[in-house]
C-alpha atoms as one frame of an Amber mdcrd trajectory, in Angstrom:
protein
   0.090  -0.029   0.010   1.326   3.494  -1.022   0.065   6.528   0.967   0.491
   9.819  -0.955   1.009  13.179   0.560  -1.088  16.384  -0.266   1.678  17.773
  -2.548   2.026  14.508  -4.347  -1.737  14.550  -4.918  -1.608  18.084  -6.122
   0.991  17.313  -8.635  -0.985  14.263  -9.834  -4.072  16.386 -10.288  -2.121
  18.791 -12.390  -0.832  16.018 -14.511  -4.251  14.547 -14.881  -5.615  17.718
 -16.309  -7.086  19.665 -13.398  -6.744  23.474 -13.681  -4.131  24.930 -11.440
  -6.787  26.632  -9.409  -8.599  23.352  -8.731  -5.594  21.018  -8.282  -5.270
  21.780  -4.466  -9.059  21.091  -4.123  -8.603  17.724  -5.863  -5.794  16.935
  -3.567  -7.856  17.911  -0.356 -10.707  15.795  -1.787  -8.333  12.766  -2.150
  -6.941  13.287   1.400 -10.508  13.584   2.713 -11.773  10.464   0.832  -8.858
   8.004   1.272  -6.286   9.588   3.480  -4.068   9.393   0.353  -4.159   5.593
   0.291  -3.786   4.182  -3.242  -5.404   0.905  -2.415  -8.447   2.366  -0.449
 -11.801   0.502  -1.062 -14.882   1.831   0.674 -18.060  -0.261   1.582 -19.932
   1.839  -0.938 -17.947   0.467  -3.927 -15.410   3.514  -4.125 -11.867   2.791
  -5.243  -8.537   4.357  -5.103  -6.981   7.437  -3.822  -9.921   9.484  -5.260
 -12.568   7.017  -4.351 -14.140   6.520  -7.761 -17.502   4.774  -7.483 -17.334
   1.645  -9.671 -21.200   1.375  -9.916 -21.474   4.981 -11.271 -18.510   4.644
 -13.574 -17.936   1.190 -14.785 -16.522   2.369 -18.069 -13.563   4.045 -16.267
 -12.622   0.808 -14.646 -12.322  -0.811 -17.945 -10.054   1.888 -19.306  -7.912
   2.597 -16.307  -6.019   0.759 -13.382  -7.807   2.036 -10.319  -5.013   1.376
  -7.772  -2.390   3.259  -9.905  -2.680   6.848  -8.424  -1.931   8.655 -11.517
  -4.738   6.757 -13.493  -7.104   6.991 -10.605  -6.556  10.768 -10.611  -7.270
  10.645 -14.363 -10.446   8.894 -13.625 -11.208  11.515 -11.106 -10.613  14.250
 -13.727 -13.127  12.643 -16.058 -15.750  12.478 -13.248 -14.985  16.186 -12.574
 -15.427  17.089 -16.214 -18.776  15.072 -16.531 -19.982  17.051 -13.467 -19.469
  20.226 -15.265 -15.859  20.901 -13.844 -17.232  20.331 -10.437 -16.250  18.274
  -7.360 -19.989  17.707  -6.453 -19.761  13.894  -7.009 -17.535  13.583  -3.967
 -19.410  13.496  -0.646 -16.498  15.002   1.275 -16.734  18.113  -1.055 -20.417
  18.443  -0.568 -20.165  18.123   3.168 -17.150  20.490   3.282 -14.946  18.006
   5.021 -12.212  18.472   2.254 -11.598  21.979   3.572  -9.929  20.455   6.633
  -7.118  19.198   4.312  -6.497  22.216   2.170  -3.617  23.278   4.189  -1.893
  20.068   3.537  -1.917  20.237  -0.453   1.283  22.207  -1.009   1.927  24.302
  -4.054  -0.056  24.030  -7.162   2.709  25.494  -9.501   3.374  22.156 -10.933
   7.193  22.237 -10.274   9.217  19.691  -8.348   6.408  18.478  -5.989   7.085
  14.795  -6.825  10.758  14.958  -6.810  12.180  11.460  -6.265   8.754   9.771
  -6.427   6.615   8.940  -9.251   3.053   7.519  -9.485   3.166   3.910 -10.801
   4.127   3.233 -14.242   2.544   6.450 -15.440   5.207   8.622 -13.841   8.144
   6.108 -14.049   8.911   5.020 -10.469   6.977   3.454  -7.638   5.943   5.672
  -4.743   7.302   4.660  -1.366   5.026   4.175   1.449   5.113   7.723   2.933
   2.474   8.786   5.420   0.550  12.007   4.474   1.959  14.886   6.592  -0.500
  15.965   9.225   0.327  18.393  11.924  -2.689  17.546  13.853  -4.727  14.426
  14.238  -8.060  15.511  12.780  -9.550  12.069  12.634 -12.218  12.700  15.461
 -13.080  16.065  14.106 -13.428  14.993  10.622 -15.430  11.861  11.614 -17.744
  14.008  13.644 -18.291  16.577  10.837 -18.892  13.707   8.325 -21.449  12.082
  10.727 -23.119  15.445  11.480 -23.560  16.132   7.823 -25.542  12.922   7.394
 -29.280  13.541   7.997 -29.619   9.961   9.360 -27.285  10.901  12.208 -29.688
  13.420  13.533 -32.677  11.009  13.056 -30.793   8.481  15.181 -30.036  11.062
  17.818 -33.769  12.088  17.966 -34.768   8.476  18.159 -32.324   7.812  20.962
 -33.541  10.698  22.903 -37.121   9.867  22.448 -36.415   6.301  23.477 -34.799
   7.505  26.688 -37.707   9.876  27.499 -40.270   7.027  26.756 -38.340   4.720
  29.002 -38.487   7.069  31.997 -42.182   7.949  31.313 -42.936   4.223  31.305
 -40.859   3.488  34.376 -42.607   6.501  36.119 -45.898   5.003  35.139 -45.060
   1.558  36.419 -43.713   2.863  39.694 -46.085   5.746  40.626 -48.323   3.568
  42.622 -45.298   2.468  44.716 -45.094   3.985  48.152 -41.387   3.563  48.217
 -41.160   5.335  44.911 -43.414   8.189  45.914 -41.200   8.763  48.993 -38.098
   8.893  47.052 -39.617  11.265  44.432 -40.710  13.613  47.277 -37.225  13.440
  48.809 -35.683  14.369  45.422 -38.064  17.193  44.987 -37.535  18.485  48.489
 -33.737  18.272  48.115 -33.992  20.129  44.820 -36.036  22.865  46.414 -33.623
  23.299  49.395 -30.740  23.442  47.088 -32.531  26.123  45.059 -33.197  28.118
  48.238 -29.651  27.912  49.306 -28.295  28.890  45.952 -30.648  31.956  45.964
Protein backbone atom coordinates (compact mmCIF):
# COMPACT_ATOMS: atom_id res chain seq x y z
CA UNK A 1 0.00 0.00 0.00
CA UNK A 2 1.27 3.46 -0.92
CA UNK A 3 0.11 6.57 0.88
CA UNK A 4 0.46 9.88 -0.93
CA UNK A 5 1.00 13.28 0.62
CA UNK A 6 -1.03 16.35 -0.27
CA UNK A 7 1.70 17.84 -2.50
CA UNK A 8 2.00 14.53 -4.38
CA UNK A 9 -1.75 14.48 -4.98
CA UNK A 10 -1.66 18.11 -6.14
CA UNK A 11 1.04 17.25 -8.69
CA UNK A 12 -0.93 14.23 -9.90
CA UNK A 13 -4.05 16.40 -10.24
CA UNK A 14 -2.15 18.87 -12.44
CA UNK A 15 -0.77 16.04 -14.57
CA UNK A 16 -4.25 14.52 -14.90
CA UNK A 17 -5.60 17.77 -16.33
CA UNK A 18 -7.13 19.61 -13.39
CA UNK A 19 -6.78 23.40 -13.72
CA UNK A 20 -4.11 24.93 -11.50
CA UNK A 21 -6.78 26.64 -9.40
CA UNK A 22 -8.60 23.33 -8.75
CA UNK A 23 -5.61 21.02 -8.24
CA UNK A 24 -5.33 21.78 -4.49
CA UNK A 25 -9.05 21.07 -4.10
CA UNK A 26 -8.61 17.74 -5.90
CA UNK A 27 -5.74 16.94 -3.55
CA UNK A 28 -7.78 17.88 -0.47
CA UNK A 29 -10.70 15.76 -1.70
CA UNK A 30 -8.31 12.81 -2.15
CA UNK A 31 -6.96 13.23 1.39
CA UNK A 32 -10.49 13.51 2.80
CA UNK A 33 -11.75 10.52 0.81
CA UNK A 34 -8.90 8.02 1.23
CA UNK A 35 -6.26 9.63 3.50
CA UNK A 36 -4.04 9.42 0.40
CA UNK A 37 -4.13 5.59 0.31
CA UNK A 38 -3.81 4.25 -3.23
CA UNK A 39 -5.44 0.90 -2.40
CA UNK A 40 -8.44 2.31 -0.50
CA UNK A 41 -11.77 0.53 -1.10
CA UNK A 42 -14.91 1.71 0.66
CA UNK A 43 -17.98 -0.30 1.64
CA UNK A 44 -19.93 1.81 -0.89
CA UNK A 45 -17.90 0.51 -3.87
CA UNK A 46 -15.47 3.44 -4.15
CA UNK A 47 -11.90 2.75 -5.25
CA UNK A 48 -8.47 4.28 -5.10
CA UNK A 49 -6.97 7.47 -3.80
CA UNK A 50 -9.85 9.53 -5.25
CA UNK A 51 -12.54 6.95 -4.33
CA UNK A 52 -14.13 6.53 -7.76
CA UNK A 53 -17.46 4.72 -7.57
CA UNK A 54 -17.41 1.56 -9.67
CA UNK A 55 -21.21 1.35 -9.95
CA UNK A 56 -21.51 4.93 -11.24
CA UNK A 57 -18.52 4.77 -13.60
CA UNK A 58 -17.98 1.16 -14.75
CA UNK A 59 -16.50 2.32 -18.06
CA UNK A 60 -13.59 4.02 -16.28
CA UNK A 61 -12.63 0.76 -14.60
CA UNK A 62 -12.34 -0.85 -18.04
CA UNK A 63 -10.02 1.90 -19.29
CA UNK A 64 -7.85 2.60 -16.25
CA UNK A 65 -6.06 0.78 -13.44
CA UNK A 66 -7.81 2.09 -10.34
CA UNK A 67 -4.97 1.45 -7.85
CA UNK A 68 -2.39 3.31 -9.95
CA UNK A 69 -2.67 6.80 -8.39
CA UNK A 70 -1.93 8.63 -11.66
CA UNK A 71 -4.65 6.69 -13.46
CA UNK A 72 -7.07 7.00 -10.55
CA UNK A 73 -6.55 10.78 -10.61
CA UNK A 74 -7.22 10.71 -14.38
CA UNK A 75 -10.47 8.86 -13.62
CA UNK A 76 -11.28 11.59 -11.09
CA UNK A 77 -10.63 14.27 -13.70
CA UNK A 78 -13.11 12.62 -16.08
CA UNK A 79 -15.73 12.44 -13.29
CA UNK A 80 -15.00 16.12 -12.53
CA UNK A 81 -15.48 17.04 -16.21
CA UNK A 82 -18.71 15.03 -16.47
CA UNK A 83 -20.02 17.00 -13.48
CA UNK A 84 -19.44 20.29 -15.31
CA UNK A 85 -15.93 20.88 -13.91
CA UNK A 86 -17.21 20.40 -10.38
CA UNK A 87 -16.31 18.27 -7.36
CA UNK A 88 -20.00 17.72 -6.50
CA UNK A 89 -19.81 13.93 -7.06
CA UNK A 90 -17.57 13.58 -3.96
CA UNK A 91 -19.40 13.47 -0.63
CA UNK A 92 -16.47 15.05 1.23
CA UNK A 93 -16.73 18.07 -1.08
CA UNK A 94 -20.49 18.40 -0.57
CA UNK A 95 -20.11 18.09 3.20
CA UNK A 96 -17.19 20.54 3.28
CA UNK A 97 -14.92 18.01 5.00
CA UNK A 98 -12.27 18.47 2.27
CA UNK A 99 -11.57 21.98 3.63
CA UNK A 100 -9.86 20.44 6.65
CA UNK A 101 -7.11 19.20 4.29
CA UNK A 102 -6.55 22.29 2.11
CA UNK A 103 -3.59 23.32 4.26
CA UNK A 104 -1.84 20.03 3.44
CA UNK A 105 -1.97 20.23 -0.37
CA UNK A 106 1.26 22.14 -1.02
CA UNK A 107 1.95 24.27 -4.07
CA UNK A 108 -0.07 24.07 -7.27
CA UNK A 109 2.72 25.48 -9.46
CA UNK A 110 3.40 22.06 -10.95
CA UNK A 111 7.12 22.21 -10.28
CA UNK A 112 9.15 19.67 -8.33
CA UNK A 113 6.42 18.46 -5.99
CA UNK A 114 7.05 14.81 -6.81
CA UNK A 115 10.85 14.96 -6.84
CA UNK A 116 12.15 11.45 -6.31
CA UNK A 117 8.71 9.86 -6.43
CA UNK A 118 6.51 8.89 -9.29
CA UNK A 119 3.04 7.50 -9.53
CA UNK A 120 3.21 3.92 -10.68
CA UNK A 121 4.16 3.25 -14.28
CA UNK A 122 2.53 6.47 -15.42
CA UNK A 123 5.26 8.62 -13.86
CA UNK A 124 8.15 6.18 -14.08
CA UNK A 125 8.86 5.05 -10.51
CA UNK A 126 7.03 3.46 -7.63
CA UNK A 127 5.90 5.62 -4.74
CA UNK A 128 7.37 4.69 -1.39
CA UNK A 129 5.04 4.20 1.51
CA UNK A 130 5.12 7.70 2.96
CA UNK A 131 2.39 8.79 5.37
CA UNK A 132 0.62 12.01 4.53
CA UNK A 133 1.98 14.87 6.57
CA UNK A 134 -0.50 15.99 9.17
CA UNK A 135 0.39 18.49 11.88
CA UNK A 136 -2.71 17.58 13.88
CA UNK A 137 -4.72 14.42 14.23
CA UNK A 138 -8.01 15.59 12.76
CA UNK A 139 -9.60 12.14 12.62
CA UNK A 140 -12.07 12.66 15.46
CA UNK A 141 -13.09 16.10 14.20
CA UNK A 142 -13.49 14.98 10.59
CA UNK A 143 -15.42 11.88 11.62
CA UNK A 144 -17.83 14.02 13.64
CA UNK A 145 -18.27 16.54 10.81
CA UNK A 146 -18.93 13.73 8.36
CA UNK A 147 -21.42 12.10 10.73
CA UNK A 148 -23.12 15.40 11.53
CA UNK A 149 -23.57 16.15 7.82
CA UNK A 150 -25.54 12.92 7.42
CA UNK A 151 -29.31 13.50 7.98
CA UNK A 152 -29.60 9.94 9.36
CA UNK A 153 -27.22 10.90 12.18
CA UNK A 154 -29.70 13.44 13.55
CA UNK A 155 -32.61 11.04 13.02
CA UNK A 156 -30.76 8.48 15.14
CA UNK A 157 -30.02 11.10 17.82
CA UNK A 158 -33.70 12.10 17.95
CA UNK A 159 -34.77 8.44 18.14
CA UNK A 160 -32.30 7.79 20.96
CA UNK A 161 -33.44 10.83 22.98
CA UNK A 162 -37.09 9.92 22.36
CA UNK A 163 -36.40 6.35 23.47
CA UNK A 164 -34.77 7.53 26.71
CA UNK A 165 -37.72 9.85 27.45
CA UNK A 166 -40.24 7.07 26.75
CA UNK A 167 -38.28 4.70 28.97
CA UNK A 168 -38.43 7.06 31.94
CA UNK A 169 -42.08 7.95 31.29
CA UNK A 170 -42.92 4.24 31.24
CA UNK A 171 -40.84 3.59 34.34
CA UNK A 172 -42.61 6.44 36.12
CA UNK A 173 -45.99 4.99 35.08
CA UNK A 174 -45.07 1.59 36.47
CA UNK A 175 -43.70 2.88 39.75
CA UNK A 176 -46.03 5.78 40.55
CA UNK A 177 -48.32 3.55 42.64
CA UNK A 178 -45.37 2.36 44.75
CA UNK A 179 -45.15 4.02 48.17
CA UNK A 180 -41.36 3.70 48.25
CA UNK A 181 -41.10 5.34 44.81
CA UNK A 182 -43.39 8.18 45.92
CA UNK A 183 -41.25 8.75 49.02
CA UNK A 184 -38.05 8.83 46.95
CA UNK A 185 -39.64 11.24 44.45
CA UNK A 186 -40.73 13.56 47.26
CA UNK A 187 -37.23 13.44 48.79
CA UNK A 188 -35.65 14.35 45.44
CA UNK A 189 -38.07 17.25 44.91
CA UNK A 190 -37.54 18.53 48.48
CA UNK A 191 -33.75 18.29 48.10
CA UNK A 192 -33.93 20.21 44.83
CA UNK A 193 -36.08 22.91 46.46
CA UNK A 194 -33.66 23.19 49.39
CA UNK A 195 -30.71 23.49 47.05
CA UNK A 196 -32.51 26.16 45.07
CA UNK A 197 -33.23 28.15 48.24
CA UNK A 198 -29.60 27.88 49.38
CA UNK A 199 -28.31 28.91 45.97
CA UNK A 200 -30.61 31.93 45.96
